[in-house]
C-alpha positions in Angstrom: 42.8 -33.2 59.9 41.8 -34.0 56.4 38.4 -35.6 57.4 37.2 -39.0 56.5 37.4 -40.1 52.8 35.2 -42.7 51.0 36.3 -44.8 48.1 33.6 -45.6 45.5 34.2 -48.3 42.9 31.5 -48.2 40.1 29.7 -51.3 39.0 28.4 -51.9 35.4 26.7 -54.7 33.5 27.1 -55.9 29.9 23.3 -55.5 29.5 20.5 -54.0 31.7 17.8 -56.7 31.1 17.7 -60.5 30.8 14.8 -62.1 29.0 14.4 -65.8 29.8 12.7 -67.8 27.0 10.6 -71.0 27.3 13.4 -73.5 26.7 16.1 -71.8 28.8 16.4 -71.9 32.6 19.5 -69.6 32.9 21.4 -66.9 31.2 24.6 -64.9 31.8 25.9 -61.4 31.8 29.2 -59.7 32.8 29.6 -57.8 36.1 32.2 -55.2 35.5 33.9 -53.9 38.7 37.4 -53.2 40.1 36.4 -54.0 43.7 34.7 -56.7 45.8 30.9 -57.0 45.4 28.0 -59.2 46.5 24.8 -60.1 44.5 21.2 -60.6 45.7 17.7 -60.7 44.3 14.3 -59.3 45.2 12.5 -62.4 43.9 12.6 -66.0 45.2 12.3 -67.5 41.7 15.7 -65.9 40.7 19.1 -67.2 41.9 22.6 -66.0 40.9 26.0 -67.6 40.9 28.4 -66.6 42.2 26.8 -64.4 44.7 30.0 -62.5 45.4 33.3 -61.6 43.7 36.3 -59.3 43.8 36.6 -58.1 40.1 34.8 -58.4 36.8 33.0 -61.8 36.6 30.5 -63.7 34.5 27.3 -64.0 36.5 24.9 -66.9 35.9 21.2 -66.0 36.4 18.9 -69.0 36.9 15.1 -69.0 37.2 12.5 -71.4 38.5 9.6 -72.6 36.3 6.7 -70.1 36.0 3.7 -72.3 36.7 0.9 -69.7 36.1 2.1 -68.7 32.6 2.0 -64.9 33.2 4.9 -62.6 32.4 6.8 -61.7 35.6 9.7 -59.4 36.4 12.4 -59.6 39.1 15.5 -57.6 39.9 19.2 -58.5 40.7 21.1 -56.1 43.0 24.9 -56.0 43.0 26.4 -54.0 45.9 30.1 -52.9 46.0 32.3 -50.4 47.6 30.2 -47.4 48.3 27.7 -48.1 45.5 25.2 -50.6 44.0 23.7 -51.3 40.6 20.8 -53.4 39.4 19.4 -55.2 36.3 16.0 -56.7 35.4 15.0 -60.3 34.7 11.9 -61.0 32.7 10.3 -64.4 32.4 7.1 -66.1 31.2 6.3 -69.8 31.5 6.7 -69.9 27.7 8.0 -66.4 27.0 8.8 -66.8 23.2 5.5 -68.6 22.8 3.8 -65.8 24.7 5.3 -63.2 22.3 4.6 -65.3 19.2 1.1 -66.0 20.3 0.2 -62.3 20.2 -1.5 -61.4 17.0 0.8 -59.5 14.6 0.2 -56.0 13.4 -0.1 -56.0 9.6 -0.9 -53.4 6.9 -4.2 -53.4 5.2 -4.3 -55.7 2.1 -5.8 -52.8 0.1 -2.6 -50.8 0.6 0.0 -53.5 0.7 2.3 -53.8 -2.4 1.0 -50.5 -3.7 2.3 -47.2 -4.8 1.2 -44.4 -2.5 -0.3 -41.2 -3.9 1.8 -39.2 -1.5 4.3 -39.8 1.3 1.7 -38.0 3.5 -0.9 -40.7 2.6 -2.1 -42.6 5.7 -1.2 -46.3 5.8 -3.5 -48.3 8.0 -2.7 -51.5 9.9 -4.5 -53.9 12.2 -3.6 -53.0 15.8 -2.7 -55.4 18.6 -4.9 -55.6 21.6 -3.2 -54.1 24.7 -0.3 -52.6 22.7 1.1 -49.4 24.2 3.5 -48.6 21.3 4.4 -49.7 17.8 7.8 -49.9 16.0 7.5 -49.6 12.2 10.4 -51.0 10.3 11.0 -49.3 6.9 13.8 -51.0 5.0 15.1 -49.5 1.8 16.6 -51.5 -1.1 20.0 -51.4 0.6 18.6 -52.9 3.8 18.9 -49.6 5.8 16.1 -49.1 8.3 14.2 -45.8 8.5 12.2 -46.6 11.6 9.0 -45.0 12.9 8.2 -45.2 16.6 4.6 -44.6 17.8 3.4 -44.4 21.4 -0.2 -43.5 20.5 -3.1 -45.9 19.7 -4.2 -44.7 16.2 -3.4 -47.6 13.9 -1.9 -45.7 11.0 1.3 -44.0 10.0 2.7 -41.9 7.2 6.0 -42.6 5.4 6.8 -38.9 5.8 7.2 -39.6 9.5 10.4 -41.6 8.7 13.7 -39.8 8.1 15.4 -39.9 4.7 12.4 -41.2 2.6 13.1 -40.9 -1.1 10.7 -40.4 -4.0 9.9 -43.2 -6.4 11.5 -45.8 -4.0 10.1 -49.2 -2.7 10.4 -50.0 1.0 9.8 -53.3 2.9 7.6 -52.3 5.9 6.8 -54.5 8.9 5.3 -53.6 12.3 6.0 -54.8 15.9 3.9 -54.0 18.9 4.9 -53.5 22.6 2.6 -55.3 25.0 3.2 -55.2 28.8 6.8 -54.0 28.2 7.7 -56.8 25.7 8.0 -56.3 21.9 6.4 -58.8 19.6 8.1 -60.1 16.5 7.6 -58.1 13.3 4.4 -59.0 11.4 4.2 -59.7 7.7 6.3 -57.6 5.4 4.5 -55.3 3.0 6.1 -53.5 0.1 5.2 -49.8 -0.2 6.4 -47.6 -3.1 6.6 -43.8 -2.8 5.3 -41.7 -5.7 7.6 -40.0 -8.2 8.9 -36.6 -7.2 6.3 -34.0 -7.6 7.0 -31.7 -10.5 8.4 -28.2 -9.8 7.5 -25.0 -11.5 8.7 -21.4 -11.9 7.8 -18.2 -13.7 7.9 -18.4 -17.5 11.2 -16.9 -18.8 9.6 -13.8 -20.3 8.4 -12.7 -16.8 11.6 -13.5 -15.0 14.4 -11.0 -14.2 12.2 -8.1 -15.4 10.5 -5.0 -14.2 6.7 -5.0 -14.5 4.9 -2.1 -16.1 2.3 -2.0 -13.3 1.5 -3.8 -10.1 -1.6 -5.3 -11.7 0.3 -6.8 -14.7 -0.2 -10.6 -14.9 2.9 -12.8 -14.5 2.6 -16.4 -15.7 3.9 -19.5 -14.1 4.6 -22.8 -16.0 1.3 -24.7 -15.5 1.5 -28.1 -13.9 -1.4 -30.6 -14.8 -3.3 -31.6 -11.8 -2.1 -28.8 -9.5 -4.7 -27.7 -7.1 -3.0 -24.5 -5.9 0.2 -22.5 -6.3 2.2 -21.0 -3.3 4.5 -18.1 -3.8 7.5 -17.2 -1.5 8.3 -13.5 -2.0 11.5 -12.2 -0.5 12.6 -8.5 -0.8 16.3 -7.9 -0.9 16.0 -6.5 2.6 13.4 -8.0 4.9 11.6 -11.3 5.7 9.9 -13.6 3.2 6.1 -13.4 2.6 4.0 -16.5 1.7 1.1 -16.0 -0.7 -1.3 -18.9 -1.7 -3.0 -18.3 -5.0 -6.1 -20.1 -3.6 -6.9 -22.2 -6.7 -5.3 -23.9 -9.8 -4.4 -20.6 -11.4 -0.8 -20.4 -12.6 -0.4 -16.7 -12.5 0.5 -13.8 -10.1 0.4 -10.1 -9.8 2.7 -8.0 -7.7 -0.2 -6.2 -6.1 -1.0 -9.5 -4.3 2.1 -8.9 -2.1 0.9 -7.3 1.2 2.6 -3.9 1.6 4.2 -4.1 -1.9 6.6 -1.2 -2.5 7.4 0.5 -5.8 10.9 0.6 -7.2 11.7 -2.5 -5.3 13.2 -5.9 -6.4 11.7 -9.1 -5.1 13.1 -12.7 -5.3 10.0 -14.9 -5.9 9.8 -18.7 -6.3 6.7 -20.8 -6.6 5.6 -24.4 -5.9 2.5 -26.4 -6.9 0.1 -28.2 -4.5 -1.3 -31.6 -5.3 -4.1 -32.3 -2.8 -2.7 -31.3 0.6 0.9 -31.8 -0.4 3.2 -29.2 -2.0 6.1 -30.0 -4.3 9.5 -28.4 -3.8 10.0 -24.8 -4.8 11.3 -24.2 -8.3 14.1 -21.7 -9.2 13.7 -18.2 -7.9 13.1 -15.3 -10.2 14.0 -11.6 -9.7 11.0 -9.3 -10.4 11.1 -5.5 -9.9 8.2 -3.2 -9.3 8.1 0.1 -11.4 8.5 3.6 -10.2 5.3 5.0 -8.6 2.7 5.6 -11.3 0.9 8.8 -12.0 -2.9 9.2 -12.3 -5.4 11.4 -14.1 -9.0 11.8 -14.9 -10.5 9.1 -17.1 -10.4 10.2 -20.8 -14.2 10.4 -21.2 -14.4 13.1 -18.5 -11.3 15.1 -19.6 -11.8 18.3 -21.7 -15.5 18.3 -20.7 -18.0 20.5 -19.0 -19.2 18.6 -16.0 -23.0 18.2 -16.1 -23.8 18.7 -12.4 -22.2 19.0 -9.0 -23.5 15.4 -8.3 -21.5 14.0 -11.2 -18.8 11.7 -10.1 -15.3 12.2 -11.5 -13.2 9.0 -11.8 -9.5 8.8 -12.0 -7.0 5.9 -12.3 -6.6 4.2 -8.9 -3.0 3.7 -7.9 -2.3 0.4 -6.0 -0.8 1.1 -2.6 -2.0 4.7 -2.7 -3.6 5.9 0.6 -4.7 9.4 -0.5 -4.9 11.7 -3.6 -4.2 15.4 -4.0 -5.8 17.7 -6.6 -4.3 20.8 -8.2 -6.7 23.0 -10.1 -5.4 26.1 -12.0 -7.9 28.5 -13.5 -7.3 30.7 -16.6 -5.9 33.5 -14.4 -3.4 31.1 -12.9 -5.1 31.0 -9.5 -4.2 27.6 -8.0 -6.3 25.5 -5.6 -4.8 22.4 -3.9 -6.9 20.0 -1.9 -6.8 16.3 -0.8 -9.2 13.4 -1.0 -8.4 12.2 2.5 -9.2 8.6 1.4 -7.8 6.0 -1.0 -10.9 6.2 -3.2 -10.4 6.9 -6.9 -13.5 9.0 -7.3 -14.4 12.6 -6.6 -17.3 15.1 -6.4 -16.1 18.6 -7.4 -17.9 20.1 -4.4 -15.4 18.4 -2.1 -12.6 20.7 -3.3 -12.4 23.8 -1.1 -12.5 27.1 -2.9 -13.8 25.7 -6.2 -16.0 28.0 -8.2 -19.0 27.4 -10.4 -18.9 27.9 -14.2 -15.1 28.0 -14.2 -12.5 26.3 -16.4 -9.6 24.6 -14.6 -6.6 22.6 -15.6 -6.6 19.7 -13.2 -3.8 17.5 -12.1 -3.8 14.6 -9.6 -1.1 12.8 -7.7 -1.1 9.8 -5.3 0.2 9.5 -1.7 2.3 6.4 -1.5 4.6 5.1 1.3 4.5 8.3 3.2 5.2 10.8 0.4 3.4 12.5 -2.4 4.1 11.1 -5.9 4.4 13.0 -9.2 1.4 14.8 -10.7 -0.1 13.1 -13.8 -0.9 14.8 -17.1 -3.2 17.9 -16.8 -6.9 17.7 -17.9 -9.2 20.6 -18.6 -12.6 20.6 -17.0 -15.3 23.3 -16.7 -17.4 23.2 -13.5 -21.2 23.4 -13.8 -23.3 26.4 -12.9 -23.8 27.2 -9.2 -24.6 26.9 -6.4 -21.7 24.7 -5.5 -22.8 21.5 -3.8 -20.4 21.3 -0.8 -19.6 18.0 0.9 -21.6 17.4 4.1 -20.0 16.6 7.4 -19.9 12.8 7.4 -19.7 10.8 10.7 -19.8 7.5 8.8 -16.7 7.9 6.6 -14.3 5.8 8.7 -17.0 3.2 9.4 -17.9 3.0 5.7 -14.3 2.6 4.7 -13.7 -0.3 7.1 -16.9 -2.0 5.9 -16.0 -1.5 2.3 -12.9 -3.5 2.8 -15.1 -6.4 4.0 -16.8 -6.9 0.7 -15.7 -9.6 -1.8 -17.1 -10.2 -5.3 -17.6 -13.4 -7.1 -19.6 -15.0 -9.9 -21.3 -18.4 -9.1 -20.4 -21.3 -11.3 -22.3 -21.2 -14.6 -23.6 -17.7 -14.0 -22.5 -14.3 -15.3 -24.3 -12.5 -12.5 -22.2 -10.8 -9.9 -22.6 -11.6 -6.2 -21.2 -9.2 -3.6 -20.7 -10.8 -0.2 -20.1 -8.9 3.1 -17.7 -10.7 5.4 -17.4 -8.2 8.3 -19.2 -7.8 11.6 -22.9 -7.1 11.5 -23.9 -3.5 12.2 -26.3 -0.8 11.1 -25.2 1.7 8.5 -27.4 4.0 6.4 -25.7 3.3 3.0 -26.1 1.9 -0.4 -23.8 0.3 -3.0 -23.5 1.5 -6.5 -21.8 -0.2 -9.4 -20.3 1.8 -12.3 -18.6 0.8 -15.6 -15.5 2.8 -16.4 -17.4 5.3 -18.5 -19.2 6.4 -15.3 -22.5 4.8 -16.3 -24.5 3.4 -13.3 -24.9 -0.4 -13.7 -26.8 -1.1 -10.4 -27.8 0.6 -7.2 -28.4 -1.5 -4.1 -29.7 0.1 -0.8 -28.7 -1.3 2.6 -30.2 -0.4 5.9 -28.0 -2.8 7.8 -25.2 -5.3 7.2 -24.9 -8.9 8.5 -21.9 -11.1 8.2 -22.3 -13.3 5.1 -25.0 -11.1 3.6 -25.0 -11.2 -0.2 -26.2 -8.7 -2.7 -26.8 -10.0 -6.2 -26.4 -7.7 -9.3 -29.5 -8.8 -11.1 -28.2 -8.5 -14.6 -25.6 -10.2 -16.8 -22.3 -8.3 -16.9 -19.9 -8.5 -19.9 -16.2 -9.1 -19.2 -14.4 -6.0 -18.0 -13.5 -3.8 -15.0 -16.2 -2.1 -12.8 -16.1 0.3 -9.9 -18.0 -0.6 -6.7 -18.8 2.4 -4.6 -20.1 2.5 -1.1 -22.2 5.6 -0.2 -22.9 6.8 3.3 -24.4 10.1 4.6 -25.4 11.1 1.0 -21.8 10.9 -0.2 -19.6 8.2 -1.8 -17.0 7.1 0.8 -15.0 4.2 -0.6 -14.6 2.4 -3.9 -12.8 -0.7 -5.2 -12.3 -2.3 -8.6 -14.3 -5.4 -9.5 -13.1 -7.5 -12.5 -15.5 -9.8 -14.3 -13.6 -12.5 -16.4 
């Protein structure tokens, strides 16, 4: 017993919808089948002939007049051996007249026959009442359509929404609307021209395929007139790419701008310019290598000196990416003291070094802690400590908090002013602290107490500063906790 079998013969049509216009009372389509079939309708105003057949046949669909003038739909069902299929019939009393009588969508006269500033520029058109979708025809000079389909109501589009749009090319654009399931004719044609290709840029040749002397060395990019910003794509030979926006029309870059930049590493970097909100294409990439980790030492004005007091700050060259510093002090009897700063700050009070003695001459060397290992000691420098007693560093419960808050400061000079404004961008909190600004000779430029900090709080250095580099130091619990460089240009 092999059970009962069913034979199914599929039914297909040459099209799935028939639109009956105002001057036509009938239309035809092909019924494609290899078995007997019968045809029926769900609407009294539709008739079909023949209403049955045994193979592929031309089916005539006739409609009665539509007296009320509204668009109507009906369905024809064709049933065969074990299956059925259906197609739609749409009719209005004057259907083409109905479609043509709808107002056309057309582009604003202010933008028609114009060259756009960008392919992302919005093009506005007059919408059609009751439209649920729009079809935007974008014909190039060869007659190829690059259509845009919209099923939202905002009466605008961007040529960038079309596929294959070229720069410096003219397109014939027209718009059709879908109302109650029927598409209107295209409205008036409007010629739109895309702007020339945005200029590309790259690093100047002298900075390309080179090793920088230091991470803060300036690298120049070919300047593009009218550029509002520059975006850098930085790709190490091993690892993902990093994107850095310069944040303004400045055609230059420093390797220290790279988050987590590593020494003795080669990066492939390319750059592109922004014009308004639109970026050009990237220019050619450039290989730039970082140097070996640098050394550091006391600033020259404090080297080979007797330090005036235990409250005198010693400054040394800060090393980008360093997270700590270690000090080696050797006295005249070759006794050696080694201690750590335990912070990335490039300043020191001698009393912080365990075991240091008063009125003693030391040869002092400093080395940075970078990428998980200690670097090389820099050149030695002879110093003599002041008379005692030694001012030891107090226990400081605010150190971590101070360091976090120091990272939330930014410095800027208002337009037309040479005064320096320091703005706090972190969370508001209380912290018994003060800011102190030094020049590189160690001279105090300004001292600014703070009982508390609020987000957006600004501190103004009430004096004009000449161009140069300064050190901004945050003090807490009677000791400096964190410092950063401030450059006035």
